[in-house]
Residue frames relative to the residue before (quaternion, step in Angstrom):
aa qw qx qy qz dx dy dz
M 1.0000 0.0000 0.0000 0.0000 0.00 0.00 0.00
A 0.3148 -0.7768 0.5211 0.1610 3.60 -0.81 1.03
T 0.0225 -0.7491 0.6621 0.0023 3.60 -1.17 0.85
R 0.3804 -0.6955 0.5408 0.2811 3.58 -1.27 -0.01
N 0.3607 -0.7184 0.5519 0.2216 3.54 -1.03 0.85
R 0.7432 -0.4015 0.2600 0.4678 3.61 -1.27 -0.12
S 0.6397 0.5330 -0.3319 0.4434 3.61 1.11 -0.52
G 0.5319 -0.6249 0.4151 0.3928 3.61 1.24 -0.25
K 0.5754 0.5890 -0.3990 0.4036 3.62 1.19 -0.09
P 0.4962 -0.6596 0.4613 0.3256 3.60 -1.00 0.68
S 0.0676 -0.7631 0.6408 0.0504 3.54 -1.12 0.71
W 0.3275 -0.7571 0.5410 0.1636 3.50 -1.20 0.59
R 0.0358 0.7790 -0.6255 0.0257 3.52 -1.13 0.78
R 0.5407 -0.6281 0.4425 0.3427 3.53 -1.13 0.55
P 0.5392 -0.5912 0.4725 0.3694 3.56 -1.14 0.64
F 0.6282 -0.5453 0.4071 0.3771 3.53 -1.23 0.60
A 0.0774 -0.7716 0.6292 0.0531 3.65 -0.91 0.84
P 0.4200 -0.7196 0.4978 0.2407 3.57 -0.72 1.02
S 0.4665 -0.6725 0.4900 0.3000 3.58 -0.95 0.78
R 0.3880 -0.7181 0.5402 0.2049 3.52 -1.30 0.56
S 0.4033 -0.6998 0.5362 0.2451 3.54 -1.00 0.80
N 0.3864 -0.7095 0.5373 0.2419 3.57 -1.10 0.65
E 0.7093 0.3909 -0.2395 0.5354 3.57 1.30 -0.08
G 0.1968 0.8347 -0.4926 0.1481 3.58 0.93 0.87
G 0.8714 0.0332 -0.0136 0.4893 3.60 -0.73 1.07
S 0.5131 -0.6081 0.5164 0.3168 3.49 -1.43 -0.29
G 0.7027 0.4618 -0.3359 0.4245 3.56 -1.34 -0.07
E 0.8370 -0.2667 0.1785 0.4432 3.53 -1.12 -0.78
R 0.6388 0.5626 -0.3243 0.4125 3.60 1.13 -0.57
L 0.2187 -0.7311 0.6297 0.1457 3.54 -0.99 0.86
S 0.7553 -0.1567 0.1319 0.6226 3.56 1.01 -0.85
R 0.7139 -0.4378 0.3073 0.4519 3.53 -1.28 0.24
G 0.8310 0.1492 -0.1292 0.5201 3.61 -0.76 1.09
M 0.7025 0.4150 -0.2729 0.5097 3.67 1.17 0.03
S 0.0570 -0.8192 0.5706 0.0078 3.61 -0.74 1.03
L 0.5482 -0.5911 0.4677 0.3625 3.53 -1.27 0.37
H 0.5313 -0.6038 0.4849 0.3434 3.57 -1.21 0.60
R 0.2912 -0.7824 0.5381 0.1160 3.50 -1.13 0.88
F 0.0528 -0.7991 0.5986 0.0186 3.59 -1.04 0.79
Y 0.3081 -0.7469 0.5508 0.2094 3.55 -1.22 0.29
A 0.0573 0.7545 -0.6514 0.0561 3.53 -1.16 0.85
P 0.4297 -0.6946 0.5046 0.2796 3.63 -0.79 0.91
P 0.6848 -0.5070 0.3193 0.4148 3.63 -1.16 0.45
E 0.6521 0.5382 -0.3213 0.4264 3.58 1.00 -0.74
A 0.6184 0.5369 -0.3455 0.4582 3.60 1.28 -0.25
I 0.6288 0.5120 -0.3304 0.4829 3.60 1.28 -0.08
D 0.0488 0.7936 -0.5997 0.0904 3.54 -0.65 1.17
G 0.8211 -0.0266 -0.0350 0.5691 3.53 -0.45 1.24
G 0.7601 -0.3223 0.2484 0.5067 3.55 -0.61 -1.07
V 0.6490 0.5133 -0.3155 0.4645 3.57 1.24 0.32
I 0.2088 -0.7625 0.6047 0.0961 3.58 -1.06 0.88
R 0.1866 -0.7753 0.5939 0.1064 3.55 -0.84 0.96
L 0.2558 -0.7694 0.5659 0.1494 3.61 -0.60 1.09
D 0.4985 -0.6548 0.4743 0.3127 3.58 -1.11 0.67
E 0.7414 -0.4465 0.2487 0.4349 3.54 -1.25 0.22
R 0.6435 0.5346 -0.3213 0.4437 3.56 0.95 -0.86
E 0.6962 0.4496 -0.2808 0.4841 3.59 0.82 -0.99
S 0.6323 0.5242 -0.3385 0.4591 3.62 1.02 -0.76
H 0.6325 0.5181 -0.3460 0.4603 3.62 0.93 -0.79
H 0.6377 0.5234 -0.3239 0.4632 3.61 0.97 -0.86
L 0.6747 0.4988 -0.2982 0.4550 3.58 0.88 -0.93
R 0.7650 0.4144 -0.2068 0.4476 3.55 0.79 -1.07
H 0.8254 0.2917 -0.1407 0.4624 3.62 0.71 -0.97
V 0.6914 0.4403 -0.2862 0.4961 3.59 1.16 -0.46
L 0.7842 0.2990 -0.1575 0.5205 3.53 0.75 -1.11
R 0.2511 -0.8147 0.4828 0.2005 3.60 1.39 -0.35
L 0.2166 0.7710 -0.5589 0.2154 3.55 0.89 1.00
K 0.2814 -0.7568 0.5783 0.1169 3.51 -1.20 0.75
P 0.6741 -0.4392 0.3937 0.4446 3.61 -1.25 0.26
G 0.7417 0.3671 -0.2913 0.4798 3.57 -0.85 0.99
A 0.5483 0.6162 -0.3956 0.4040 3.58 1.26 -0.31
R 0.3901 -0.7057 0.5460 0.2275 3.58 -1.03 0.77
V 0.0094 0.7881 -0.6121 0.0640 3.59 -0.96 0.97
I 0.3176 -0.6651 0.6333 0.2359 3.52 -1.48 0.11
V 0.0599 -0.7646 0.6417 0.0113 3.53 -1.09 0.94
F 0.0855 -0.7829 0.6126 0.0672 3.62 -0.84 0.93
D 0.3836 -0.7791 0.4619 0.1803 3.47 -1.10 0.74
G 0.5798 -0.6480 0.3359 0.3620 3.55 1.31 0.27
T 0.6863 0.4495 -0.2861 0.4950 3.58 1.30 0.07
G 0.7073 -0.4379 0.2527 0.4940 3.56 1.30 0.18
V 0.6726 0.4893 -0.2823 0.4780 3.53 1.30 -0.15
E 0.0070 -0.8001 0.5986 0.0384 3.57 -0.96 0.67
Y 0.2725 -0.7668 0.5704 0.1113 3.55 -1.18 0.66
E 0.2238 -0.6962 0.6521 0.1999 3.53 -1.15 0.68
G 0.0527 0.8287 -0.5481 0.1003 3.53 -0.88 0.98
I 0.4171 -0.6583 0.5753 0.2483 3.45 -1.49 0.00
V 0.4618 -0.6772 0.5001 0.2795 3.50 -0.92 0.93
L 0.2286 -0.8122 0.5275 0.0991 3.58 -0.66 1.14
E 0.8120 0.0418 0.0850 0.5759 3.52 0.85 -1.14
T 0.0754 -0.8042 0.5875 0.0490 3.58 -0.93 0.86
R 0.5367 0.6188 -0.4036 0.4076 3.62 1.24 -0.13
G 0.7219 0.3901 -0.3063 0.4826 3.56 -1.17 0.56
R 0.7194 -0.4677 0.3070 0.4118 3.52 -1.27 -0.15
C 0.8038 0.2594 -0.0849 0.5286 3.53 1.04 -0.84
A 0.3059 -0.7525 0.5561 0.1759 3.55 -0.63 1.18
S 0.2239 -0.7606 0.5917 0.1460 3.57 -1.28 0.46
V 0.1786 -0.7711 0.6078 0.0646 3.50 -1.22 0.74
G 0.2988 -0.7459 0.5687 0.1761 3.56 -0.92 0.96
I 0.4290 -0.7308 0.4844 0.2176 3.57 -0.84 1.02
R 0.1271 -0.7901 0.5952 0.0728 3.57 -0.94 0.92
A 0.8034 -0.0080 0.0405 0.5940 3.56 1.09 -0.70
R 0.2170 -0.7593 0.6040 0.1077 3.58 -1.16 0.72
T 0.0267 0.8105 -0.5823 0.0586 3.65 -0.74 0.96
T 0.1831 -0.7427 0.6234 0.1620 3.53 -1.39 0.29
P 0.1366 -0.8401 0.5170 0.0907 3.62 0.35 1.22
A 0.4305 -0.6890 0.5303 0.2425 3.56 -1.20 0.73
V 0.2626 0.7953 -0.5020 0.2156 3.52 0.41 1.29
E 0.6265 0.5448 -0.3358 0.4449 3.60 1.28 -0.23
S 0.5478 -0.6517 0.4317 0.2979 3.48 -1.07 0.89
P 0.4700 -0.6651 0.4891 0.3122 3.64 -1.01 0.61
L 0.6252 0.5034 -0.3359 0.4929 3.58 1.32 -0.28
E 0.2609 -0.7584 0.5780 0.1507 3.61 -0.60 1.15
L 0.0477 -0.8588 0.5037 -0.0804 3.49 -0.05 1.42
T 0.0975 -0.7698 0.6300 0.0314 3.55 -0.97 1.03
L 0.1762 -0.7640 0.6141 0.0902 3.57 -0.94 0.93
A 0.0549 -0.7627 0.6438 0.0287 3.58 -0.70 1.06
Q 0.0107 0.8351 -0.5414 0.0968 3.56 -0.15 1.34
A 0.4759 -0.6751 0.4899 0.2789 3.54 -0.88 1.03
L 0.5804 -0.6000 0.4275 0.3470 3.57 -1.04 0.74
I 0.1505 -0.7881 0.5958 0.0355 3.53 -1.07 0.89
K 0.4994 -0.6678 0.4568 0.3097 3.57 -0.93 0.74
G 0.7750 0.3487 -0.2476 0.4652 3.53 -1.23 0.40
E 0.7165 -0.4171 0.3450 0.4401 3.49 -1.26 -0.69
K 0.3712 0.7468 -0.4933 0.2471 3.67 1.20 0.20
F 0.6430 0.5201 -0.3488 0.4408 3.58 1.01 -0.70
D 0.5562 0.5910 -0.3811 0.4429 3.60 1.17 -0.61
L 0.6657 0.5053 -0.2955 0.4628 3.54 0.93 -0.96
V 0.6161 0.5375 -0.3341 0.4690 3.61 0.93 -0.87
V 0.6704 0.5070 -0.3004 0.4509 3.62 0.77 -0.96
Q 0.6723 0.4994 -0.2919 0.4620 3.57 0.86 -0.99
K 0.7291 0.4288 -0.2533 0.4695 3.62 0.68 -1.05
A 0.6454 0.5068 -0.3535 0.4490 3.60 0.89 -0.71
T 0.6055 0.5213 -0.3477 0.4906 3.62 1.09 -0.61
E 0.6732 0.4809 -0.3183 0.4629 3.57 0.84 -0.76
L 0.6777 0.4896 -0.2699 0.4776 3.58 1.16 -0.59
G 0.6225 -0.6369 0.3022 0.3400 3.55 1.27 0.15
V 0.3347 0.7400 -0.5289 0.2463 3.65 1.09 0.43
H 0.4119 -0.6862 0.5447 0.2504 3.56 -1.21 0.51
R 0.8068 0.0525 0.0323 0.5876 3.63 1.01 -0.80
I 0.1355 -0.7482 0.6453 0.0742 3.54 -1.26 0.68
I 0.0802 -0.7789 0.6217 0.0171 3.56 -0.89 1.02
P 0.2815 -0.7328 0.5950 0.1727 3.62 -0.57 1.08
L 0.2438 -0.8077 0.5278 0.0977 3.58 -0.76 1.09
L 0.2566 -0.6890 0.6603 0.1533 3.52 -1.23 0.79
T 0.0126 0.8236 -0.5635 0.0630 3.58 -0.59 1.19
R 0.6856 -0.5049 0.3296 0.4079 3.56 -1.24 0.36
H 0.8129 0.2881 -0.1304 0.4890 3.59 0.82 -0.96
A 0.3053 0.7794 -0.4989 0.2244 3.59 1.22 0.36
V 0.4609 -0.6681 0.4911 0.3164 3.58 -0.97 0.71
I 0.7336 0.2736 -0.1674 0.5991 3.54 1.15 -0.58
G 0.1220 -0.8380 0.5303 0.0405 3.59 -0.62 1.04
A 0.7545 0.2803 -0.1735 0.5675 3.61 1.26 -0.06
Y 0.1334 -0.7660 0.6251 0.0684 3.56 -1.23 0.36
S 0.3680 -0.7014 0.5626 0.2370 3.54 -1.30 0.30
P 0.6068 -0.5615 0.4080 0.3873 3.63 -1.10 0.55
Q 0.5890 0.5918 -0.3573 0.4186 3.54 1.18 -0.54
R 0.6236 0.5326 -0.3146 0.4780 3.56 1.16 -0.80
L 0.6508 0.5088 -0.3311 0.4560 3.60 0.95 -0.77
E 0.6469 0.4919 -0.3259 0.4830 3.59 0.98 -0.76
R 0.6091 0.5360 -0.3502 0.4681 3.64 1.05 -0.73
W 0.6785 0.4916 -0.3260 0.4378 3.65 0.83 -0.87
R 0.6442 0.5188 -0.3225 0.4604 3.54 1.07 -0.67
R 0.6249 0.5235 -0.3303 0.4757 3.55 1.08 -0.65
I 0.6355 0.5360 -0.3101 0.4611 3.53 1.04 -0.90
A 0.6594 0.5115 -0.2973 0.4639 3.55 0.98 -0.88
L 0.6349 0.5235 -0.3112 0.4754 3.57 1.04 -0.74
E 0.6710 0.4714 -0.2952 0.4903 3.63 0.84 -0.88
A 0.6531 0.4898 -0.3314 0.4729 3.65 0.97 -0.70
A 0.6296 0.5112 -0.3441 0.4732 3.62 1.03 -0.66
K 0.6452 0.5027 -0.3309 0.4707 3.60 0.94 -0.71
Q 0.6709 0.5036 -0.2989 0.4550 3.60 0.91 -0.92
S 0.7487 0.3945 -0.2139 0.4879 3.64 0.88 -0.91
R 0.4653 -0.7149 0.4210 0.3083 3.65 1.30 0.22
R 0.3111 0.7224 -0.5540 0.2727 3.53 0.95 0.78
T 0.3267 -0.7571 0.5370 0.1781 3.55 -1.23 0.47
R 0.6961 0.3874 -0.2727 0.5394 3.60 1.31 -0.01
L 0.4632 -0.6731 0.4998 0.2873 3.54 -1.05 0.70
V 0.3763 -0.6764 0.5750 0.2651 3.59 -1.12 0.57
R 0.3301 -0.7361 0.5570 0.1972 3.56 -0.89 0.92
V 0.0608 -0.7692 0.6358 0.0229 3.57 -0.63 1.14
E 0.2135 -0.8248 0.5181 0.0755 3.54 -0.33 1.36
E 0.6225 -0.5035 0.4287 0.4186 3.52 -1.34 0.15
P 0.6259 -0.5470 0.3965 0.3897 3.62 -1.10 0.63
Q 0.0743 -0.7888 0.6101 -0.0060 3.50 -1.10 0.87
R 0.5457 -0.5983 0.4665 0.3557 3.58 -1.24 0.56
V 0.5320 -0.6546 0.4286 0.3237 3.58 -0.85 0.92
L 0.6159 0.5389 -0.3548 0.4521 3.64 1.02 -0.64
D 0.6415 0.5113 -0.3271 0.4691 3.58 1.05 -0.73
V 0.6345 0.5176 -0.3347 0.4663 3.64 0.99 -0.83
L 0.6696 0.5044 -0.3158 0.4444 3.61 0.88 -0.90
E 0.6290 0.5463 -0.3492 0.4290 3.60 0.98 -0.66
R 0.7393 0.3894 -0.2395 0.4943 3.62 1.14 -0.52
V 0.3567 0.7610 -0.4875 0.2365 3.61 1.20 0.26
H 0.0231 -0.7883 0.6140 -0.0328 3.55 -0.83 1.09
A 0.7055 0.4144 -0.2534 0.5161 3.58 0.94 -0.82
P 0.6494 -0.4613 0.3909 0.4612 3.62 -1.22 0.16
A 0.1071 -0.8153 0.5690 0.0084 3.57 -0.99 0.81
L 0.1989 -0.7349 0.6384 0.1131 3.54 -1.16 0.78
F 0.1131 -0.7886 0.6043 0.0142 3.54 -0.75 1.13
C 0.2460 -0.8020 0.5244 0.1462 3.61 -0.21 1.27
A 0.0141 0.8109 -0.5817 0.0625 3.58 -0.55 1.15
E 0.4005 -0.7399 0.4964 0.2137 3.55 -0.82 1.09
R 0.7328 0.4319 -0.2344 0.4706 3.63 1.08 -0.59
E 0.7922 0.1649 -0.0863 0.5812 3.61 1.12 -0.50
G 0.4992 0.6818 -0.4668 0.2610 3.51 -1.34 -0.19
V 0.3673 -0.7048 0.5740 0.1972 3.42 -1.48 0.28
S 0.6184 -0.5680 0.3752 0.3925 3.59 -1.14 0.30
L 0.6079 -0.5549 0.4229 0.3792 3.56 -1.22 0.50
R 0.5805 0.5660 -0.3946 0.4324 3.63 1.06 -0.49
E 0.6753 0.4858 -0.2941 0.4706 3.58 0.93 -0.82
I 0.6466 0.5003 -0.3307 0.4714 3.60 1.02 -0.77
A 0.6451 0.5220 -0.3317 0.4487 3.59 1.00 -0.73
T 0.6050 0.5340 -0.3531 0.4735 3.56 1.13 -0.60
R 0.6653 0.5065 -0.2968 0.4612 3.58 0.91 -0.92
W 0.7321 0.4099 -0.2215 0.4970 3.60 1.04 -0.70
S 0.4221 0.7617 -0.4400 0.2190 3.62 1.20 -0.08
D 0.6254 0.5398 -0.3506 0.4411 3.63 1.10 -0.48
V 0.7768 0.1257 -0.0201 0.6168 3.57 1.07 -0.80
P 0.1424 -0.8096 0.5636 0.0812 3.70 0.17 1.20
P 0.4967 -0.6811 0.4400 0.3096 3.61 -0.92 0.82
R 0.2481 -0.7351 0.6137 0.1464 3.54 -1.20 0.67
R 0.7302 0.1774 -0.1641 0.6391 3.57 1.32 -0.29
L 0.0303 0.8137 -0.5780 0.0529 3.57 -0.99 0.79
L 0.2004 -0.7543 0.6172 0.0999 3.55 -1.12 0.88
V 0.1175 -0.7891 0.6019 0.0344 3.56 -0.78 1.03
L 0.0785 -0.8005 0.5927 0.0414 3.65 -0.62 1.06
I 0.1020 -0.7905 0.6039 -0.0001 3.51 -0.91 1.07
G 0.3952 -0.7727 0.4568 0.1949 3.56 -0.73 1.11
P 0.6311 -0.5511 0.4010 0.3704 3.56 -1.34 0.08
E 0.7247 -0.4018 0.3287 0.4530 3.57 -1.38 0.10
G 0.7265 0.4578 -0.2445 0.4503 3.62 1.01 -0.85
G 0.5425 -0.6446 0.3780 0.3839 3.56 1.30 -0.04
W 0.6028 -0.5710 0.4159 0.3711 3.58 -1.27 0.30
A 0.4549 -0.6314 0.5563 0.2914 3.52 -1.25 0.54
D 0.6344 -0.5366 0.3794 0.4070 3.65 -1.11 0.52
E 0.6469 0.5348 -0.3232 0.4371 3.54 0.96 -0.85
E 0.6631 0.5082 -0.3118 0.4525 3.59 0.99 -0.74
I 0.6314 0.5117 -0.3222 0.4855 3.60 1.07 -0.76
E 0.6587 0.5087 -0.3071 0.4616 3.62 0.95 -0.81
T 0.6521 0.5066 -0.3104 0.4710 3.53 0.97 -0.86
A 0.6201 0.5282 -0.3416 0.4689 3.64 1.03 -0.72
R 0.6610 0.5118 -0.3086 0.4538 3.57 0.89 -0.92
K 0.6765 0.4790 -0.2893 0.4787 3.60 0.97 -0.87
A 0.6611 0.5138 -0.3107 0.4498 3.59 1.07 -0.57
G 0.5637 -0.6364 0.3653 0.3791 3.56 1.31 -0.11
A 0.4244 0.6935 -0.4774 0.3334 3.62 1.30 0.13
M 0.4176 -0.6668 0.5570 0.2660 3.53 -1.21 0.64
L 0.3175 -0.7443 0.5549 0.1930 3.58 -0.78 1.00
L 0.1557 -0.8285 0.5378 0.0069 3.53 -0.49 1.28
S 0.1987 -0.7473 0.6268 0.0960 3.50 -1.06 0.97
L 0.2406 -0.7842 0.5551 0.1379 3.60 -0.99 0.84
G 0.7350 -0.4395 0.2150 0.4695 3.51 1.15 0.73
P 0.7370 -0.4722 0.2941 0.3839 3.54 -1.35 0.03
R 0.6565 0.5095 -0.3189 0.4558 3.59 1.20 -0.41
I 0.4170 -0.6985 0.5270 0.2461 3.56 -1.03 0.77
L 0.1540 -0.7956 0.5814 0.0730 3.65 -0.65 1.07
R 0.5197 -0.5838 0.5049 0.3663 3.59 -1.11 0.54
T 0.6126 -0.5736 0.3788 0.3901 3.57 -1.09 0.62
E 0.6704 0.4962 -0.3264 0.4448 3.62 0.90 -0.76
T 0.6354 0.4976 -0.3298 0.4898 3.62 1.20 -0.46
A 0.6476 0.5666 -0.3359 0.3832 3.59 0.86 -0.88
G 0.6544 0.5220 -0.3163 0.4463 3.59 0.92 -0.85
L 0.6959 0.4767 -0.2754 0.4611 3.56 0.88 -0.91
V 0.6083 0.5412 -0.3458 0.4664 3.58 1.16 -0.61
V 0.6850 0.4806 -0.2822 0.4692 3.57 0.89 -0.97
L 0.6306 0.5324 -0.3386 0.4520 3.62 0.97 -0.71
S 0.6546 0.5058 -0.3115 0.4676 3.55 0.96 -0.86
L 0.6725 0.5086 -0.2928 0.4510 3.58 0.92 -0.92
V 0.6978 0.4580 -0.2942 0.4655 3.62 0.83 -0.86
Q 0.6250 0.5162 -0.3434 0.4743 3.59 1.06 -0.63
F 0.6157 0.5162 -0.3336 0.4932 3.59 1.12 -0.57
L 0.7125 0.4600 -0.2692 0.4564 3.62 0.87 -0.88
W 0.8519 0.1128 0.0033 0.5114 3.59 0.70 -1.03
G 0.6616 0.5099 -0.3058 0.4570 3.59 1.26 -0.04
D 0.6817 -0.5085 0.3611 0.3826 3.56 -0.90 -0.89
L 0.4335 0.6685 -0.4866 0.3583 3.58 1.12 0.68
């Protein structure tokens, strides 16, 4: 904004900007655009009014974020409950947080969603786990299939997927942990199908629009989504899915990568029957 000084020459100054408070409102917000850091602790780590963080979470609090006693944080217990608290102690292996408030935010989808995704080589499965968690799945089952490019996995990879799911839950402000199970044979998973199931098939199937019409009288509250490998489903797997009562789903005339297909279906079903 231009003004004139005593000499008559124009001078420039910034418009007045109101100061921001560091204690704005309640809950998670400190001020506009600024949120409290989030941590995870299981219910058994909560004793009275104090939460004990494990070594990994304590290391992140102390050495990465460099939080000091008195800092405000959010801790969720993975069962739908979260706590606003104050950091009490940062010395030693396990930091402690004093509870100030207990809440149960409505952030979880009413659709209990399971993604059964065929194993993928490289870091593509990491991406699927992260984004599926952000999209609100309750459970992820890595699938062992006939034509999978990768047919084995290491326990270290399973632990990595679970860590990725935890970090994605923290980032997306979820309050429940996503269960990442050990890899299972797709035929075994299909034998245990009880909830409505969508079996994505590249050679057969109907559109999701048609399936939604068929299910319009009784919308699903639980749903299993099965996504095949890069090499496609074997005939035996497709036939087993049909006999199990799964709906064969087509995603249209274009061929999607397996890591893309799962995220597309999750988004669509959350829009139809979830909370998107």
